[in-house]
N, C-alpha and C positions, 0 to 999 in steps of 0.2 A: 252197247256190246250186244252180244249174241242171245237169242233164247234157244236154251238146251233142254232137251228131254232125256233124263237119265232113268233106264230101264233096269233095274237091278233089285234081286229079290234078297240079298244080304244087307240088313239094316246098317251095319257097320261102314260097309263099302260106299253105301249112298251117302250117309252122312260125311264120310272123307272126301269124296269126290265132290258133293255139292259145296262143301266149306272152300274148298280150293277152286272151285269155279267161280262161286260168289265173290271170294276175296279178289278176283281178277274182273269184277264188274259184270258177269254174264247173270242172267235171269235162269233158273234152274226150275224145271217142273220134273216131279220125281212119281216113279211108278213101280210097284214091286211085283207086277205081274204083266204078261204079254198084253193080256186082255185091256188092262188099265192104260197101259202104254199106247195102243192103238187107239183108244179113245182122247187121251190127252194129245196124241199127234194130230187127231182131227179138228180137235178144239183148239190148240194154241199155234199150229203150223211151226214147228221148232225149225231153226236154220242148221241144227245138228241134233243127232240122236246117237247116245251111248248106249248100247245094248248088250246086254249079257246073253251069250248064247246059249247058256245052260240054265235057263230059268226054270222053276218049278211051276206047276199049275197046269191048267188045261191046255195051254200051247207053250212050246218052249221058244227059245231066243229065235231058232233059225226059222220056225213057223212064222214067228211074230215079223222077222224080216220079210219074209216072202209076202205076207199080207200088206205090210208098209209099201 
């Protein structure tokens, strides 16, 4: 199955999406900030990234997308 990076700042949303994806056999890496998402993307080279565009932190989701 696929390696998926989930970048979401709300824990409840991350938990729900992760559970659904893992139940379907995917490997899920989680990040709660854009900064961590960028690090994990470089480290694990996911096949799919699910990115919240309204992230809190130093860089928002749209800025994270530009950097990806």
